[in-house]
N, C-alpha and C positions, 0 to 999 in steps of 0.2 A: 283183431285183424290176423288173418292166417299168414303163415310163413311158408316159403318155398326155398330150398337150398339151391345154390348156384348149379351144382351138379344135376339136380332134378330138372332145373330150367333148361340146361344144355341138352339133356337127353329126351325130355318130353315137352319141348317148346309148344307144340300144337295144343296139347292137353292143358297146359298152364294158361295159354292165351285164351282158350275157350272158357276157362273159369273166369278170367277177367272180362271177356266179352259178355258173360252172363251177369256181370255186375259186381263180382267179388274183387276186393282190393287185397293185394298180397305184398308182404315184405320179403324181399330177396335177401337171404343170409349167406355169408361166407364164413364157414367155421363158427357158426352161431352168432356172428356179428352182422347186424343189419347194414346192407350196402346200397339198397335201392328199394323203390316202391313201384309196383305195377298197379295202376288204377284205370278204370274204364275211361275211354276218351269221351270228352263232353260232346253232346250232340248240338247241332246248330239250333238257334232259336226257331228257325223255320221248321226244322224236323220235329222239335218238341211240340209246336203248335199243331202240326200235321198229326202226330201221334195222339194228341188230346182230342182231335176231331174239330178243332177251332177253324182250321183252314183245310182246303183240299188242293192237291197238286193239280196243275193244269192238265186238261184232257188232251189238248192239242200241243204236242211237243215239237212240231215241225218248225216253229219259229215264225210261222205266218199267222197274221191276224185274220179272224173271221170277219167278212164284210159286214158293215153295219147297215141295217135296214133304215132307209130314210123315211121320215114321217113329216107330213104337211101339218103345220100349226096354223091356227086361226089368227094368232098374233105373233109379233116378232119376239125373238129371244130377249131383246132389250126391254120390251113391254112386260114380259113375264117376270124378269128379274126385278124391275122397278116395283111391280106389285108385291113381290115377296119381300123386298127390302122395306117397303112402306108398312107392311104388316108387322114387322119386327121393331119398328120405331115407336 
């Protein structure tokens, strides 16, 4: 694990934080003595799944739901569910 001195952290905070954002973990030292660790912040589970391509973020971010197209069925929902349940028994 790399080290960064307190003085360097004070003078070049942006550069040091960019290293951490890039995934590097750093030990902050004061006169050669470790005093802190800087590690990348964990990403949320949602963000991890999104980055892996397992999920996609919503296209509609307005908060309004898209209307559902109604479909006419030849049987009632109860009849369809009863048939599905009978097949599983």
